[in-house]
N, C-alpha and C positions, 0 to 999 in steps of 0.2 A: 421257573419264571415267577417273578414277584407280583404282588398285588397291593395296590393302595386301597385301604378300607376307610370309607368315610362314615363317621358315626356322630351322633349327637350326645353331648355331655349332659349331665343332670342339670347344669345351669343354663341349658339352652344353646350353648356354643357348639360349633361344629369343629371336629378335628379329624385328622387322618393318621393312620398308622401305615407304614410300609412294612409288609411282611415278605420274608424270603420264601422260596419255593417250599420249604419245610414247615411253613406256617408261623415261624418265630418272628416276633416284631423286632425290626432292626432300626426303625426310626419313627418318632412320634412328633407330631406338629404341636404348635401352640393352639390356643382356642381362637376361633373366628366367629364373628357375629353373624355372618351370612355364609351360606353354602358356596356362593360364588367366590368368596375370599379363600375358602378351603380349597376349591378347585384350582384357583390361581397358585396357591401354595404348592399343590402337586406339580403343576407345570414348572414352577421354580425349582423344585427338587430335580425333576427330569433334566432341566437346563444346566443346573450347577453340579450335579453328581459326578460328572466326568473330571472335574477340576480338583485335583488334590489340595490345592491351596485354599479351597473353600471349606475344608474340614479343619475344625479347631479341636486339637487333641488336648484333653483336660484330665486333671487328677482331682478328685473330690477331697474334702477335708478328712474323710475316713480312709483315704488311701486307695479307693476304687478308681477305675479308669472309665472315661466316657468321651463322647465327642459331640460337637454341634456342627451342623451343616449351615453355612451362612450364604445368603444371597449376595449378589453383586453390590447391593447397597449396604452390606454389613449386617443386616438383620438376620437373626437366627430363624431358620425355617423348619428345623427339625433337630431333635435331641435323641441320643441313643439311650439304651439301658445302661446300667452300671456293670462293668466287667471286672473280673478278678485280676487280670493281667493286661499289660500293654499289648501283648501279642493278640489276645482275644479282641481287644478294642480295635486293633488294626485290621483284624479279620472282618469285624463288623463294618468298617469303612469300605473295605473291598466288596463286601456283600451289597452295600448300598450302591456302589459304582456299577456293579454287575446287574442288579435287579431293577433299579429305578427307571432307566431309559425306556424299557419296553413293558413295564408293569401294567397290567390291566387295572381298571378302577371298579371297585365293588361298592355301591352306595347302599348302606344299611339304614338310611334315614327315610327311605320311601316305603 
């Protein structure tokens, strides 16, 4: 079972990471000014993770693979780590689809 971990950045912004059952980070959010925005981002991931069309598969300039998860309005709500292969990236996408809907939330800002 996955976990959304809310934390505070050094610049005061909030962000979340989605971790797989093994503790590996599979998706990281943008920075939010308020914790409520961060919590809304988590709900957006839950809502959009089932839709394969919301995953933007990308290749970086150094040849590594990654993906972005986009909301219905087209905004990026989470980015993946860099992967060595397309297959690994695609496994990461499947992991988000599997873990996000029922992931618990752990707030490390309290």
